[in-house]
C-alpha positions, 0 to 999 in steps of 0.5 A: 497501543489501544487507540491506534487503528493500525494495531487492530485487526485490519478492516481492509481487504488483506492481500498478504500478511506474515508476523512482521507486516501486512499488505492491505487493499484500501478500495478507495473509490477514486483509487481502487488499487491503493495499497498500504503496507502496515507493520504489525508492531507499533513502531513510530519511525523507520529509524526505530527499526533495526537495519534488517527490519528496515530492509525487510519493510522496504522489500515488501513495499517495493514488491507491492509496487512491482506487483501493482505495476505488473497488474494495474499498469499505472502511469506512475506509482506514489510511495509515501510514509507520513504517519502524522495522523497515525504514528504507526509505521506504514507505507502508502503504495498508490498507482496513479494515472494521468486521468485520475482526479488529482494527477499530477497533485498528491491524492491528498491535494486539490482535485484537478478534474472530475473523474469517474470511480471505477471499482476494481473487478474481482478477477483483477483483485484476485490476480493482484493478490496472487502477484503481491503474494508471489512478489513479496515472498520472492523478495523476502526469500532473496 
């Protein structure tokens, strides 16, 4: 689809990609380890995918969650697939900390406190990319 931003090459930091999906790092000022798993094909709903593709999608989502838990060590991980604004299948994988701006609310909800943004250091980003790649490839080969 021409007007769909997820059908275009990503403007975000690409952590991993194959011909089915990609993992991007959004570098959100308040959530520097915020990742998104985006399908390459324009698919609106999970149930539009055949069962094997649904399973493949979730293997990637869970592998990204595992990598974030290992590298970032958050208090919680939020997983979300809404698609109301962008009806192209994608999953948000968001590490959360009790001290973050919105916790315990959704990061799309009302802020609960002020918090200082802490950009991700390049060495942490590089380590995250290595672990995401390893976890995703291991999950897809199992």
